[in-house]
C-alpha positions as a Markdown table, in Angstrom:
| # | Residue | x | y | z |
|---|---|---|---|---|
| 1 | Met | 101.0 | -65.1 | -74.3 |
| 2 | His | 103.7 | -63.7 | -76.6 |
| 3 | Leu | 103.9 | -65.4 | -80.0 |
| 4 | Asp | 106.9 | -64.7 | -82.3 |
| 5 | Leu | 105.9 | -65.5 | -85.8 |
| 6 | Thr | 108.6 | -66.7 | -88.1 |
| 7 | Pro | 108.6 | -65.4 | -91.6 |
| 8 | Glu | 107.7 | -68.9 | -92.8 |
| 9 | Ala | 104.7 | -69.2 | -90.5 |
| 10 | Leu | 103.5 | -65.7 | -91.4 |
| 11 | Leu | 103.7 | -66.6 | -95.1 |
| 12 | Val | 101.6 | -69.7 | -94.6 |
| 13 | Gln | 99.1 | -68.0 | -92.3 |
| 14 | Leu | 98.5 | -65.2 | -94.9 |
| 15 | Gly | 98.0 | -67.8 | -97.6 |
| 16 | Tyr | 101.3 | -67.6 | -99.5 |
| 17 | Ser | 103.4 | -70.5 | -100.7 |
| 18 | Lys | 106.8 | -70.7 | -99.2 |
| 19 | Thr | 109.4 | -70.1 | -102.0 |
| 20 | Asp | 112.8 | -68.4 | -101.9 |
| 21 | Gln | 111.2 | -65.3 | -103.4 |
| 22 | Thr | 108.3 | -65.0 | -101.0 |
| 23 | Leu | 110.5 | -65.8 | -98.0 |
| 24 | Gln | 113.0 | -63.1 | -99.0 |
| 25 | Gln | 110.1 | -60.6 | -99.5 |
| 26 | Met | 108.7 | -61.4 | -96.1 |
| 27 | Asn | 112.1 | -61.0 | -94.5 |
| 28 | Asn | 112.5 | -57.6 | -96.2 |
| 29 | Ile | 109.1 | -56.5 | -95.0 |
| 30 | Ile | 109.9 | -57.5 | -91.4 |
| 31 | Asp | 113.3 | -55.8 | -91.6 |
| 32 | Asn | 111.7 | -52.6 | -93.0 |
| 33 | Thr | 108.8 | -52.4 | -90.5 |
| 34 | Lys | 109.6 | -50.5 | -87.4 |
| 35 | Asp | 109.4 | -52.7 | -84.3 |
| 36 | Phe | 107.6 | -55.5 | -86.1 |
| 37 | Asn | 107.8 | -57.8 | -83.2 |
| 38 | Lys | 105.8 | -55.4 | -81.0 |
| 39 | Phe | 102.6 | -56.1 | -82.9 |
| 40 | Ser | 103.3 | -59.1 | -85.1 |
| 41 | Gln | 101.5 | -61.6 | -82.7 |
| 42 | His | 98.3 | -59.7 | -83.4 |
| 43 | Leu | 98.4 | -59.9 | -87.2 |
| 44 | Leu | 96.7 | -63.2 | -87.6 |
| 45 | Ser | 93.7 | -62.3 | -85.4 |
| 46 | Phe | 93.4 | -59.0 | -87.1 |
| 47 | Asn | 93.5 | -60.7 | -90.5 |
| 48 | Asp | 90.6 | -62.9 | -89.3 |
| 49 | Ala | 88.6 | -59.9 | -88.2 |
| 50 | Leu | 89.2 | -58.2 | -91.5 |
| 51 | Ala | 87.8 | -61.1 | -93.4 |
| 52 | Val | 84.4 | -60.4 | -92.0 |
| 53 | Glu | 84.5 | -57.0 | -93.7 |
| 54 | Lys | 86.0 | -58.5 | -96.9 |
| 55 | Gly | 89.4 | -57.3 | -96.0 |
| 56 | Phe | 92.8 | -59.0 | -95.7 |
| 57 | Ile | 96.5 | -58.5 | -95.0 |
| 58 | Ala | 98.9 | -59.1 | -97.9 |
| 59 | Met | 102.5 | -58.5 | -99.0 |
| 60 | Ser | 102.9 | -55.4 | -101.1 |
| 61 | Asn | 104.5 | -55.8 | -104.5 |
| 62 | Ser | 105.6 | -52.2 | -104.7 |
| 63 | Glu | 106.8 | -51.5 | -101.1 |
| 64 | Asp | 108.5 | -53.5 | -98.4 |
| 65 | His | 105.5 | -53.4 | -96.2 |
| 66 | Leu | 102.5 | -55.5 | -95.4 |
| 67 | Lys | 99.3 | -53.9 | -96.7 |
| 68 | Ile | 95.7 | -54.0 | -95.3 |
| 69 | Lys | 93.3 | -54.1 | -98.2 |
| 70 | Cys | 89.5 | -54.3 | -98.8 |
| 71 | Asp | 88.0 | -56.1 | -101.7 |
| 72 | Glu | 87.2 | -53.7 | -104.6 |
| 73 | Asp | 83.6 | -54.9 | -104.8 |
| 74 | Ser | 82.8 | -54.2 | -101.1 |
| 75 | Asn | 79.6 | -52.2 | -100.4 |
| 76 | Ala | 79.5 | -49.0 | -98.4 |
| 77 | Asp | 78.6 | -50.8 | -95.1 |
| 78 | Asn | 81.6 | -53.1 | -95.5 |
| 79 | Leu | 83.9 | -50.2 | -96.4 |
| 80 | Ser | 82.8 | -48.2 | -93.4 |
| 81 | Ala | 83.2 | -51.1 | -91.0 |
| 82 | Phe | 86.6 | -52.0 | -92.6 |
| 83 | Thr | 87.9 | -48.4 | -92.2 |
| 84 | Glu | 86.7 | -48.3 | -88.6 |
| 85 | Leu | 88.4 | -51.7 | -87.8 |
| 86 | Val | 91.7 | -50.6 | -89.4 |
| 87 | His | 91.8 | -47.3 | -87.4 |
| 88 | His | 90.8 | -49.1 | -84.2 |
| 89 | Trp | 93.5 | -51.7 | -84.6 |
| 90 | Ala | 96.2 | -49.1 | -85.5 |
| 91 | Asp | 95.2 | -47.0 | -82.4 |
| 92 | Lys | 95.2 | -50.0 | -80.1 |
| 93 | Tyr | 98.6 | -51.2 | -81.1 |
| 94 | Lys | 100.1 | -47.7 | -81.8 |
| 95 | Leu | 100.8 | -48.3 | -85.4 |
| 96 | Glu | 101.7 | -45.9 | -88.2 |
| 97 | Leu | 99.8 | -46.6 | -91.3 |
| 98 | Lys | 100.1 | -45.0 | -94.8 |
| 99 | Lys | 96.9 | -44.8 | -96.8 |
| 100 | Val | 97.0 | -45.3 | -100.5 |
| 101 | Asn | 95.3 | -42.4 | -102.3 |
| 102 | Asn | 91.9 | -43.2 | -103.8 |
| 103 | Lys | 92.0 | -46.9 | -102.6 |
| 104 | Asn | 90.9 | -48.8 | -99.5 |
| 105 | Thr | 94.5 | -49.8 | -98.8 |
| 106 | Tyr | 96.9 | -49.1 | -96.0 |
| 107 | Tyr | 100.6 | -49.9 | -95.6 |
| 108 | Ile | 101.7 | -51.0 | -92.1 |
| 109 | Ile | 104.8 | -48.7 | -91.6 |
| 110 | Gly | 105.5 | -49.9 | -88.1 |
| 111 | His | 105.2 | -49.1 | -84.4 |
| 112 | Lys | 104.9 | -45.3 | -83.6 |
């Protein structure tokens, strides 16, 4: 089944309030992410899988991209599992990610 997420639905599912500002930010992210619709239907299940390893998907405040982030207080086991999960998901859906230096954070650039 193919599911097209609206910007409004994605905001709510990621835990954001729907305001004019957050809606505009999500629209900018979608427009700036290459072939967003090719993988967007998998974002919510991925976010659920990340939660097990203390990770989550969020909107970036500094770039027009979604980011994948792990809690700062995660232990080594969580970090290792988080990193493996992120790389597996990116490979599976052929995504380009950009890692933030010295942080457990990745920007979703788009489909390769």
